[in-house]
C-alpha atoms as one frame of an Amber mdcrd trajectory, in Angstrom:
protein
 -38.984 -14.310 125.005 -38.210 -17.715 126.422 -35.317 -18.150 128.848 -35.057
 -14.379 129.496 -36.941 -11.709 131.384 -37.291  -9.648 128.196 -40.842  -8.758
 127.225 -42.009  -7.918 123.700 -45.412  -7.166 122.165 -45.622 -10.272 119.971
 -43.326 -13.010 118.697 -40.470 -11.412 116.709 -41.679 -12.572 113.254 -45.004
 -10.770 113.872 -43.401  -7.453 114.825 -42.963  -4.544 112.431 -39.842  -3.448
 114.291 -37.588  -5.192 116.785 -34.294  -4.074 118.288 -32.335  -5.504 121.198
 -29.069  -4.046 122.378 -26.990  -5.223 125.321 -24.241  -3.716 127.414 -22.242
  -4.909 130.382 -22.999  -3.199 133.678 -20.042  -1.927 135.683 -22.004  -2.176
 138.914 -25.129  -3.942 140.099 -28.324  -1.930 139.654 -32.041  -2.390 139.215
 -33.858  -1.864 135.934 -35.334   1.388 137.294 -31.890   2.583 138.407 -30.581
   1.843 134.899 -33.485   3.869 133.436 -32.753   6.758 135.816 -29.044   6.713
 134.982 -29.622   6.560 131.226 -32.307   9.253 131.279 -30.730  11.554 133.913
 -29.454  13.888 131.223 -31.210  13.117 127.927 -29.134  13.438 124.786 -29.353
  16.998 123.385 -30.334  15.898 119.887 -33.136  13.791 121.344 -34.926  16.929
 122.544 -34.810  18.370 119.027 -35.954  15.060 117.548 -38.983  14.983 119.869
 -39.852  18.590 118.986 -39.798  17.682 115.291 -41.749  14.496 115.982 -44.425
  16.362 117.919 -44.764  19.103 115.284 -45.088  16.709 112.348 -47.167  14.065
 114.134 -49.682  16.568 115.535 -50.722  17.366 111.947 -51.867  13.737 111.728
 -53.760  13.811 115.014 -51.066  12.135 117.112 -50.726  13.446 120.661 -47.604
  15.329 121.608 -45.289  13.372 123.904 -42.723  16.021 124.717 -39.755  13.717
 125.139 -37.849  12.807 128.265 -37.758  14.976 131.389 -34.562  13.589 132.931
 -36.234  13.520 136.352 -35.165  10.496 138.437 -37.843   8.362 140.060 -37.250
   6.435 143.298 -40.203   4.087 142.896 -42.672   3.279 140.149 -45.728   1.033
 140.003 -47.730  -0.546 137.204 -50.137   2.035 135.799 -47.890   5.025 136.489
 -46.009   6.928 133.789 -42.329   7.533 133.220 -42.494  10.578 130.991 -44.814
   9.541 128.137 -44.438   5.790 128.726 -46.976   3.749 130.689 -45.383   1.315
 133.144 -46.866  -2.108 132.361 -44.529  -4.228 134.490 -41.764  -3.566 136.976
 -39.502  -5.554 139.257 -35.812  -5.237 140.104 -34.680  -6.910 136.879 -37.313
  -5.763 134.401 -39.075  -2.509 133.525 -41.673  -2.656 130.739 -42.799   0.640
 129.230 -45.420   1.145 126.518 -47.002   3.823 124.409 -50.030   2.797 122.373
 -52.140   4.792 119.952 -54.172   4.278 116.798 -51.029   4.273 114.632 -48.708
   1.949 116.521 -47.932   0.160 119.757 -44.436   0.537 121.210 -42.926  -1.508
 124.024 -39.520  -0.820 125.507 -38.154  -3.323 127.985 -35.193  -2.502 130.198
 -33.990  -5.806 131.609 -31.056  -7.034 133.627 -29.719 -10.564 133.734 -26.517
 -10.941 135.718 -24.184  -8.195 134.517 -26.015  -7.629 131.226 -28.389  -4.736
 130.642 -30.678  -5.121 127.629 -32.857  -2.474 126.034 -35.372  -4.186 123.795
 -37.927  -2.346 121.705 -40.789  -3.926 119.808 -43.340  -2.170 117.614 -46.597
  -3.168 115.961 -47.991  -0.736 113.394 -51.687  -0.294 112.646 -51.735   1.870
 109.520 -49.751   3.705 106.842 -48.864   6.596 109.130 -47.395   4.145 111.639
 -45.268   2.580 108.903 -44.071   5.961 107.629 -43.323   7.120 111.175 -41.153
   4.071 111.826 -38.865   4.690 108.824 -36.811   7.460 110.475 -37.507   6.276
 114.030 -36.284   2.743 113.294 -32.949   4.040 112.041 -32.547   6.666 114.771
 -33.543   4.326 117.598 -30.473   2.117 117.236 -28.157   5.153 117.395 -30.043
   6.617 120.348 -29.729   3.430 122.411 -26.018   3.157 121.605 -25.577   6.745
 122.811 -27.541   5.987 125.967 -25.286   3.008 126.679 -22.171   5.190 126.254
 -23.630   7.701 128.721 -24.504   4.893 131.135 -20.944   3.560 131.044 -19.555
   7.016 131.822 -21.939   7.590 134.740 -22.019   4.119 136.306 -18.448   3.900
 137.546
């Protein structure tokens, strides 16, 4: 996206799903520190959601992803994984995570500009299963990120 450090898979009109949510940071932190703070204690319902996702999706040949571990990471490099996400780009202000399979490509970008933290997700679908999968995920994703931001605000004092 021009004039920002936000990365997305394709231009917005060519995406199947796009969501960007912003929050104000209470203290200066890197994109990886924001990830660690948000994911330090994953939301309880998220664990159940991933269990359901893995059970249903495995019937359609989609690999299990297991969800988020909550384990903090001090350093990460391109090519490493944060839970099920592949790190495609990282610097102090931007962390780009992807998961790609035959059904869809997902990119989540955690970016910081000044005092603003943005979580931007973009998705390209490849088939009917990918479209069906994104119906509940698209709705839930917005609520999940809002919950993560609330948790971040409580922890980052």
